[in-house]
C-alpha positions in Angstrom: -15.4 53.9 -245.5 -17.0 51.2 -244.8 -16.2 51.3 -240.7 -17.2 55.0 -240.5 -21.1 53.8 -241.7 -21.0 50.7 -239.0 -19.9 53.5 -236.5 -23.1 56.1 -237.3 -24.9 53.3 -237.7 -26.0 52.5 -233.9 -29.8 52.7 -233.6 -31.1 54.7 -230.3 -29.4 55.3 -227.3 -30.7 54.8 -224.2 -31.8 58.6 -223.4 -33.8 58.2 -226.3 -35.4 55.3 -225.7 -36.4 56.4 -222.5 -37.6 60.1 -223.3 -40.0 57.9 -226.0 -41.0 55.7 -223.1 -41.6 59.0 -220.6 -44.0 60.7 -223.8 -45.9 57.3 -223.8 -46.8 57.4 -219.6 -47.6 60.9 -219.8 -49.7 60.4 -223.0 -51.6 57.4 -221.4 -51.9 58.9 -218.3 -53.7 61.7 -219.9 -55.7 59.6 -222.2 -56.7 56.7 -219.6 -59.0 58.5 -217.5 -61.0 59.7 -220.4 -61.4 56.4 -222.3 -62.7 55.4 -218.9 -65.5 57.5 -219.0 -66.1 56.3 -222.5 -66.0 53.0 -221.1 -68.5 54.0 -218.6 -70.7 55.6 -221.1 -71.2 52.8 -223.5 -72.1 50.8 -220.1 -74.9 53.2 -219.1 -76.5 53.4 -222.8 -76.5 49.4 -223.4 -78.3 49.3 -219.7 -80.8 51.9 -220.6 -81.1 50.1 -223.9 -82.2 46.6 -221.2 -84.2 48.6 -219.6 -86.4 49.9 -222.3 -86.2 46.9 -223.9 -88.0 45.2 -220.7 -90.7 48.3 -220.1 -91.2 48.0 -223.8 -91.8 44.1 -223.7 -94.5 44.7 -220.7 -96.1 47.3 -222.1 -97.0 45.2 -225.5 -97.5 42.2 -223.9 -100.0 43.6 -221.4 -101.7 46.1 -223.8 -103.3 43.2 -225.8 -106.6 42.2 -224.7 -106.0 38.8 -224.1 -103.2 39.5 -221.6 -104.5 41.1 -218.4 -102.9 41.9 -214.9 -105.0 42.1 -211.8 -105.7 45.3 -210.5 -104.2 47.5 -208.4 -101.1 45.8 -207.8 -97.5 46.0 -208.4 -94.5 43.9 -209.9 -91.0 44.6 -209.7 -88.1 44.7 -211.7 -84.8 44.6 -209.2 -81.2 45.0 -210.1 -78.9 43.9 -207.4 -75.2 45.0 -206.5 -74.0 42.5 -208.7 -76.1 43.9 -212.2 -77.9 40.2 -211.9 -81.9 41.3 -212.9 -84.6 39.4 -211.2 -88.4 40.2 -212.3 -91.7 39.0 -210.6 -93.4 36.3 -213.0 -95.4 38.7 -215.0 -92.6 41.1 -216.3 -90.8 37.8 -217.1 -93.7 36.8 -218.9 -94.4 39.9 -220.9 -90.1 39.6 -221.7 -90.0 36.1 -222.5 -93.3 36.9 -224.8 -91.2 39.3 -226.7 -88.1 37.1 -227.1 -86.0 39.1 -224.4 -84.9 36.7 -221.7 -85.0 38.8 -218.1 -82.3 36.0 -216.4 -79.5 36.7 -219.4 -79.7 40.6 -219.1 -76.8 41.8 -217.0 -76.5 45.5 -215.8 -73.0 46.3 -216.1 -72.9 50.2 -215.4 -72.5 51.2 -211.3 -74.9 54.0 -211.7 -78.0 51.7 -212.6 -77.3 48.9 -210.2 -79.3 48.4 -206.7 -82.2 49.7 -208.5 -85.9 48.6 -208.4 -88.2 49.2 -211.2 -92.0 49.1 -210.4 -95.2 48.2 -212.8 -98.0 49.3 -211.3 -101.4 48.9 -212.4 -104.3 50.8 -211.1 -108.1 50.4 -210.7 -108.8 52.1 -213.6 -106.6 49.4 -215.9 -104.2 52.2 -216.2 -100.2 51.1 -216.1 -97.2 52.5 -215.8 -93.4 52.3 -214.8 -91.7 54.2 -211.9 -88.7 54.1 -210.1 -87.2 55.7 -206.5 -84.2 56.5 -208.1 -84.2 60.2 -209.9 -81.7 59.8 -212.0 -83.0 56.3 -213.7 -86.3 57.8 -214.0 -85.2 60.9 -215.4 -83.2 58.8 -218.0 -86.3 56.7 -218.4 -88.7 59.2 -218.6 -90.9 57.8 -216.1 -92.0 58.8 -212.5 -90.2 58.8 -209.4 -93.2 57.6 -207.5 -96.3 55.1 -208.5 -98.8 55.4 -210.3 -102.2 56.6 -208.5 -105.9 55.5 -208.3 -106.9 59.4 -208.8 
């Protein structure tokens, strides 16, 4: 009777293990693209949040009467191919006042790299953001052309 119990308790066979591994491989193959889509969505969301923080910091800083910019100028925030953010001194100063260090921001989504955000001050004192990329402009709810004096 002891011999019969030992022979029946061998564990998994090689075929059973191969079937389980094959099923797992199929599931991973099906779910991996969805996972990558979610990762890219979260990167886009984080990048948009970074853009919004910078825009808000600039708007708040320059809405104060004691902080002004020369009229009819534009100031650039540029994101290079590696996601590194560089900004004109006026934008960096406004962000630093709000506690946002532009040099430490890296855009991770490929959709928002190689972009330039422009902050424009007109002769009438109006200011606004614009971007030549329609997708980014729509996501940030800004114009795709510079603010005009009219």
